[in-house]
N, C-alpha and C positions, 0 to 999 in steps of 0.2 A: 638793708642790703640783701639782695637775693642770695640764697645759698648756692654754692657750687655743687656739681655732681658729687665731688669727693665728700663734701659736708653731708649731703643726703645719704650717701652710702654709709658714712660713719654713723649717722643716726639710725639707719637700718640695723647695723651691727649691735648698737646699744639696745635696740628694742628686742633683739633676739636673746638677750641675757635673761629676760623674764624675771623669775624670782631670785636670780643669782646676781642681784645688784651689788653685792659685796665685791664682785669681780670687776666692777666698772673702772676702778683705778688701774687695774692690770690691763684692761682693754684700752684705756686712754694711753698708757705707756707704750703699748704695742703700736697704736696708731701714730703716736709721735715718732716712734722709730721709723715707720714707713715714711712720714713726712721728711724726716732728716735724711733718709737715703735718697729720695727722689727730689725733694724740694717742692714747696707748695705750688710754685709756678708751673711745674711739669706734671703735677699729680694727676690732673684730669686727663692729660695726654697719655700718660702711662696707663691709667686705668682703662682707657679706651683700647689701647693696643693689647693689654692683658686680656680684656674681655674677648677680643677677636681671636687671640691665641687659644682661648678655651672653646669658643663657639665659632666655627668656621662658616660664618654667614653674615650678611649685611645686618646692621642694627634695625630692629623693628620698632623701637621706642627710644625714649631717652636713656642715657647711660645709667642713671640711678635706678630706673625701672627695671632694666635688664639685670642689673646686679641684685636687685631684690629677689628675682627668680633664682639666680645662681646661688646666692647665700642660702635661700630656703631649701635648695636641693643638696646643699653641702653637708656631708655626714660629719657630725661632731660639733656643730655650732660655729660661733664666730672666731674662736681662737685657732682651730686648725685652718679655717679659711684665711685668716690673717697670716698665719705661718707661710701658707702657699704664696700669698700675694707679696710678702716681704722677700721671699726667695726670688720671685719673679722680678721684683723691683731692683734687686741687686744685679740681675742679668740685664735688665733694661738699661741700667747705668753703664754697664760694660759696653753696650751698643752705643749709647749716647756719647760716652767718653772715648770710644775706640780703644777700649782697654783689652787689647789682644797683643800677644808677645811677638809673633813671627810675621814677616812680611807677607807670607801666603794668606794670612787672615786680615792683616791691616789694609793691604792694598784693595781687595775687593770691597771691604767695608767702607773705606774712603770713597770708592767709586759709587757705591750705593747711596751715600749721602749726597752725591752730586745730582742724583736723579730728581726730577721735579715733583715727585710724590713720595710718600713714606709708607706705602701699602706693603712694602717688603718687611717692615719691622715685625708684625705679628708672627709670620712663619719662622723668622730667625729667633724671636723670643720663645716660641713654642719649642724649637729645637734645643735652645740653651736650657730651658726648663726640663726638658725630657730628651736627652741626646739619643740619636739613632745608633745602635751598636754597629760598628763597622764603617761608620761615616764620621770622619773627624770634623772638628770645627772649621778648619781651613777648607776641607773638601765641600762641606755644605755651603759655606760662604761663597766659595768659587762658583758653585752651581747656581746659587741664588743671584749672584751678580750677572752671570751669563744670561739667565732667563729674563731677568729684569731689564738688562740692556737691550736684549733682542726685542722684547715687547715694547720698550720705549722707542727704539728706532723704527720699529714697524708701525708705530702710532696706533696701537690697539686701544680700544675704549676701556673705560674703567671696569665694566662687567667682565670683559674678556681677560683683563689683567688679574682681577680678583679670583677668577676661576682656578688658576694654577696655584695661587697662594692658599686658597681654601682647601684644595685637594692635598697640598703638602701638610697643612695643619691637621687635617683629618687623619692622614696616614701616620703622622707622628704620634698623635693621641691614641691611635689604634695599635701602636707599637709595631708598625710594619718594619721589615728588615731593610737594610741599605739598598738592596737591589730593587725593591718595590718603590722606594722613595726616588731613586735614580730614574726609574721608568717614568715617573710623573714629569720630571724635567725633560726627558727625551721626547715624550709624547706631545709636549706643548712647544717644543722648539721648532723653528723654521730657519735652518742655517742658510739655505740658498737665498730666500727672500731677504734676510738680514744683510748678508754680504753684498747682494745686488744693490740694496739701498745705500750701504756705506760706499760702494763703488761709484755712486752717482754724486749729485751735488749735495754737499754737507753743510757748507757755510750758510748761516742764517737759520738753521734748524735748531730747535730747543736743546738738542744734545750735542751741538758742534764742539763746544769747549770741553765737555765731559769726555767725549770720545778722544780728543787730542791729548788731554791730560792723562787718560788711562793708557793710551799708546805710548806716551812719554815714559810712564812708570814701567810698562812692560819691556821697554827697550833697555832698562837699567838692570844691573846685577841684582839678584834676589836679596843680597845682604843689605841693599840700600833701600831705605824707605823715606822719601822726601815728602814734605808737605808744602803746599803752595797757598799763600794768602796775599791779600792785596788785589789790585786791579791787574787783570791779565787781558791781553789783546790777541785776537786772531789776525795774523798778518797774511796778506796775499803776496806771495813771492813774485809771481807774474802779476803786475798791478791791475787794478780794476779798469783802468783806462790806459790805452797805448799812446802815451804822450812823448815817449823817448824813442829815438831811432834804434836803440839797442833792442827794444821789444818788437818794433814793427819789422825789423830785419829777420826776426826769428819766429814770429807768430802772425798768422793771418787772422782776420776778424773771426773766421770760422773756428780755428783751433783755439783762439783766445776764449771764445764763448764756451767751447767744449770743456776746457780744463780749468777755467778760472776758479770755480767754487768747489773743486774736488779735493779730497784729502791730500793728494800729492802736491798741491800748490799752497797748502796752508801750513802755517807755523805759529808757534806760541811765542809771545814777547810779553815782558812786564810793562806796565804803565798804561797810559790812556791811548785811545784810538788815534787822536790827532797828533801824530808825531812826524818827524821830518823825512822819513824814508819815502813814503807814498809812491811817486811815479818814477823814482830815480832808476838808473841802470843798475845792473846786478852788482858790480863792484862797490858802488856807493851804498847799496842796501846792505851788503855784507859787513861793511865797516860799522854801520848803525846797529846791526844785529849783535856784533861782537861787543859794542859799547853797552848795549842792553844786557848782555850776558854777564856783565860784572855785577849786576844787581840781582838777577834771578837767572840761573843757568838751566836751559832746556837742551838736553842732548840732541833731540831731533832737529832743533833749530841750529845748533852748533855744527851738526853734520853738513848742513847746507853750505856753510862757510868754507868747507874744504873743497868745494867744487870750483872749477875754473869758469864755468858759465852755466846759465839756466836756459836750457833748450827744451824743445818738446820731448826729446829723448830722455833727458835728465828727469823731467817731470814725470814721464811715464814710468821710468824705473823706480822713482820714489813712490809713486802711486801703487805699483805692484807690490813693493816691499811692505808698505803700510797695510795693504789689504791682506797679505799673507800673515802679518802680525795680528791683525784683527781676527782672522780665521782661527789662529792659534789661541787667542785670548778668549773668544766668545762663542765658538762652536760647541755644540752639545751632542754627545753620542759617539 
């Protein structure tokens, strides 16, 4: 069997003992402690994120080769290095397990886990390993979520996304103050472009469900932290085809095309996509929404059921309210 990067890094540590082979048992115990904290299946992933939290740059070689250089430059040999790695591993598992106490930290972290990439882990790990004075965990997590969501919705390429993360890591390691770290977030934000994109067609984009779930959380009281599992469906309130007179009386083909895939017309439901609401009139849809609400409750969906009808005016009003909520949630500066 070929050795994993973790195995090769472990071998490098043992080779650094030199004439101190009597300490090999202690080193083995320390490595086993690391494996117990993270788990063997996650070990390579953790070591990759930890490496990036130390070196704010793309990898130039294999993971074990890069660690050979890091270990060689580490003052004090393998034991102080392992002490640092074990501290970092504990913080990594806090991220992995969402082990934070208050909603102001848990909500943005849950939102980050919904993003289609995990490049945000190293800067968060760097912060937890070396907190920035004057910047709380909740504040840093909130800013990290904001910039990550902005860049995801803006469809930035990987290099552009990594730029802000690497700058954050470098600032943290250089012991920059809170104002300087905040300035990095502000410099890389583009609030207007982000909100304009959210105001357009959202359905079918990689981030559609993540945006709706986060807006759902933001509409709730701060003391409430819900988690959502299982299959979730994005429902078009104004249906994708105008097959019922209720809809043709209220929406022209032009207005239907304009509003169909925008936030104001989208709602979350539990269960599979192929359900019985589909093209029914608004009253019948509301009954189905309320039935689904018994399984998983979405406040933003429940609010729709308090309306007497779904007109263009009602749709516009909900669109405006959700965009204001999005501005509050994700604007920076």
